[in-house]
N, C-alpha and C positions, 0 to 999 in steps of 0.2 A: 313762227309758231305762236299760238294763242294760249288762252286759259285752258288748263287741263282739269279733268274730273278725277280727283284722287280716290274717290270712292271705289273705282273699278281697277285700281292698279294691280291687284292680285288675281284678277279674273282669269280663269283657266279655260273657260268655254269659248263660245263665239263660233262664227262661220268663217271659212277661208275663201278668198276670191282671187282669181288671177289678175294680173295687170290688165287694164283695159275694160274690166267688168263695170257695167253701169249699175250702180246701186239704186239710184232713182233719177228721174228726169224732171226738168222744169215742168210745171203745170200738173204733175202727178198729185193725187191726193195722198196724204201720208197717214199711216196708222202706227208708225214706230219711229223712234230716233235711233241713232247709232253712236257708239264710242269706238274709236280706232284703238285696237289692242296691239297690233303690229302693222308695219307698213305705212303707206301714205295714200291719202285721198285728195283728189283735186275737186274743188267746187268751182263751177263756172256758171256765168249768167250770160245768156245770149251768145254762147260759144267762147266767151272770154274768161280765162282762169282768174278768179278773184282771190283764191286762198288755197294753200296746200296744208293739209292737216296731218299730224303724226300721232304717235301713241299717246293715249290719254285724252285726246281732243274729241269732243262731241260734235255731231252735226245732225240736221233734220229735226231739231227740237221745235222750230217755229211752227211747223204744220200741226204739232200736237197742242200748241198753245192757242193758236188762233183759228184752227180748223179750216184753213185756207189752203189752196194748192201750193206745192213746193215752189220756191222762188229761184232755185238753183238746180243744176245737174251735178250729181256726185259720181265720180269715176275713180276706180282704183288706179293710182299712178304706178304703184308697185304691187306685187303680190301682198295681200293684206289679210288680217284677221279682224273681224268686226263683231262687236256685241250689239245685237238688236235689243232695244228696250221698247216693248209694246206700250201702247197708250195707257192701258190699265196700270201697268207697273210704273210708268212715268208719273201718273196722277197720284199713285200711292207714295212714291218717293218725294214728290213735291209737298204732299200734305203731312207726311210723317217725319221728314228729315229736313229741317230748316237749312242745314248746311248744303244739301243738294240744291235746294231752291236758290240759295245765294250764289252757288257756283254757276248755275244756269243763267242767272241774271248777269254775272260777270262775263260769261261767254258772249251774251247778246250785247252788252255794253262795249266789250272789246271789238266786236265785229262792226258795230255802229260807228265807233270812233275811227276804225280803219277805213270804212266806206266814206266817212266825212272828210278824212284827210286826203282822199284821192280826188275829191271834187274841187 
C-alpha cells in the first residue's frame, strides 16, 4: 500500500461498485480522480497489474495534472466504494490546500520510486 490521503478519511459519500467493475481504461481521457474509501482497486498497464490500492489511496490524478490520456486501467478487485473528485474540485483543492498538494506529490513520488525499483 502507498501514500494515503487523510483529507477524506471521514467521507461518507461516494459510489459503490462490484468486483470486476472497470473504473477507467488506459488511453481514456480523464475528468476526475478517485479516492478508495472501501475495498481494493487494481491498476494495470498493458494488462499487467502494477499496484493494488486500498482505503485512503488516490488514483487517476495524473490525467488531471497533465491533461493526457490515462496511462493505466483501474478495476475493482473487490466490491468497493470510491469518491470521485472532479477536475474543478481537484484544482480548487490544489490551489487552496497546500497539504492536499503535498500529499498528491507524495503519491506521485511513491509511484515513481516503485516503478523505478521494478526496472
